[in-house]
N, C-alpha and C positions, 0 to 999 in steps of 0.2 A: 376504740373500745367503748361500748355502751353499757353502762351500769343500770340495772333496774332499781328504782327508788320508790319510796312511798311517803306521802306527805299528809299530815293531819294537823289541823289548826291553822290559824292565820294571824297569830300574834305579831307584834312589832319586832321581836327578836327570834332568831332561828337557832335551833339546836339540831345538830347532826350526830347520829349514833352509828358507829361502825362495829359490826359484830366480830366475834372471834372465830377461831379455826373450827371447822365442821358445824358452824351455826349459820343462821341467816337473819334477816331483819326481825323475825318474830321473837328473837331472844329479848328484845327490848319492848315487848308489848306493854308491860306494866309501866314502863317509863313514858311511853306514848300516851297512855290513858291518864297518867298523872299530870303531864305538862301541856297537853294540846290545847287546853282552854285558855292558856295565857301566852303560849308560844307557838310558833310554827315548828313542828317537829318533823325532821326528815330522817328516815331510816333507809339504809342502802344494802343491797345484796352485793357483796364483793365478788370479783371474778371467780367463777366456778362454784358458787354457792347460791342457794335459793334459785332465782330465775335468771341470774346473770350467767352468761356463757363463760366456759373455761377458756383461758388464753395460755398458749404454750410459752414457756420460757419467760414467764412474767416475774417481775420483781416487786418488792414493796413500794419502791419509788414509782414504778409504773402504775400501781394501784392508787397511790397518792395523786398522781397526775390525772388519773381517770376521775377521781373524786373532785378535783378542781374543775375539770371539764364539765362535770354534771352541775356543780354549783354555778359556774359561769352561764350555763344554759338556763338556769333558773333565775339568773340575775342577782345572785347573792355575792355581796362584797365583804361581809363580816359575819362570822358565825361562831357558835360555841361547838367545838368538836370533841366528842367523847368516843373512846375506843375501848372495847373489851378485849383483853389478851392480844391475839393477832391484830385485831382492829386498833389496839393501842400502838402497835409497831407502825401501822399505816399512818396513824395520827401523828406520830413523831416524825415520820418521813415527810408528811405534809407540812408540819410546823418548821422543819428545817428548810424546806424549799419555798414555802408561801406564808411566812409568819404574818404578813400584812392582812391576810384574810381571817385571822383569828382574834376573837374577843376573849377567848379563854380556851384551854385545852384540858382534857381529862383522861387519865389512864385508869381503867377499872380492871384490877387484877392483871396488870401488864408491867413490863420492865423496859428500861432503855438499853440494857446491855445486849451485846451480840451473843450468839451461841458459842459456848466453849467447845473444844474439840470433842469432849465426851458427849455433849448434847448433840453435836452434829452427827456423831456415830449413831446415836439413838434415832435420829431423824432418818438416816439412811436405812436403818432397820425397818422403820415404818414404811418407807417406800417399797422395800422388798416384800414386806407383808402384804401391802395393798396390791402389788403386782400379781400376787398368787391367790388372794382371797377376795370375797365380796366385800363391798363397803360396809354392809350391815355387820359382818363379823368383826370388823375393826371397830366400828362405833360401839358395839356392845362391850368391848373391852375398854375403850377410851373414855366414853361419856360418864359412867357411874362414879368413878373416882374423882370427878370434878366437883362433886357435892359432898357435904357431910352425909353420913350414912342414912340418917332419917330422911333427908331431902332427896337422896338418890331414889328412894322408893317412890317419892311423889313425882319427881320431874324427869328422871333419866329416860324413860320410855318415850316421852314426848320429844325430847331433844334427839333421840336416836331416829325417830320418824322424820323429823325435820332435816336431820343430817343426810338421810337417804335421798332427799329430793335433788341434791346436786350430783353431777357426774363424778365418777372416781378420778377422772383426769384433773378435775378442779382441786381435789384434796391433795393429790400428788404434787401438782404445781405449787400449791400453797406451802407444802412442806419444804420444797426446794427454795422458795422465796424466803421463808423464815430462816432457813439454814444459812442463807447467803446474805442476810441483812447486815447493815452497818451498826456499829456501836454508837449510840447517841447519848452516852452519859455526859459528855462535855456540853451537849446542847442544853442540858437542864440549867446550867449556870448562865447561859447566854440569852435564853428566852426572857423577854421582859413582858410576859403576859401571865395572867392568873392561871394557876396550875392545880387541878383537882386530882387527888389520889384516892382511889377506892382500894382498900387493903383488907383482905380476908384473913381472919385469925387462923383458920384451919386450911389455908391454901397450901396444898402439897406441891404445886408446881412452882410457886414463887414465894420464898420465905418472907414472912412479914418484916423481919429485921432488915432485910436487904432493901425493901421498899421504903421503910422509915428513913434509912440512911440516904437513899436517893432523893426523897422528898425534901429534905432540908437543904439540898443543893440549889433548889429553885428560889428565885427571887420573891415569888408570891404564891407560896404553897397553901393548899387547904387539904387536910387529911380527914378522910372518912374511914374510921376503923370499924369494920363489920365483924362483931364478936361472935356471930352465929352463922358465919358463912365460910365456905371453902373458896372455890374459884368462881362461883356463880351467884354473886349477891343480887344480880338483876332480878332473880326469882327467889333465891333463898331468903333474902331480906329486902325485898323490893321496896317496901314502904320506908324502911330505914335509909336505904340508899337514896331514894327519891327525896326524903327530907334533907339529907346532906347536900344533894345537888341543889335543891331549892335554897338552902342556907348559903351555899356558895354564890348563887346568883344574887341573893339579898345583900351579901357583903360587897358585891360589885355595884350595888345601886339599883338592881332590878327588883321589882315587886313580885 
């Protein structure tokens, strides 16, 4: 499985960003522009999104292994890995399998818990909807609520257009992968690496109180509380999120 990736900057430390469901590498454009002068920044199109081909019966573990393959091809042995939403699920799967490759990990609007039965039922409904309708119809319903209302006006159309670039098969396979993912709550207490949490005050998908509870299970947590964001602080509060990530690095001894 070959993932399409994009690299900007050539600093001594490497940051890897993994996008969320129905997104691609471009969701981290603001982070790339902020960090590339001091770091090497790698953004990746996960399978079935952006320019990476869809893969049948893929799991989040498969995606994590594909990320490792890509990093090995680039000669990377230690990176900072940040994942947004679904990308956070992949990041945790990576951390569980390959912790020795991580200098730090970050979940941006993401959670370690597996889907509840209720949530799995909703994902099955999404699959049935996608089997009957065009991707654009789904995206027009799915994307806007990820933002607070005023930001949806600014950014939703751009994310809908990016979401349309991937094949419908990729979206469906990602839904299945998320539905069948492992619960990684216990992993939080085991990982002995710095852990960044990006938490949106108005995130309707992942309640802020749940994430605060999970964050204190970590040995080395850093919490970025984004008070003017829902699920998309990478653009809703890009500068604020970037400042927090930068502070996270400074606390670890990076300038």
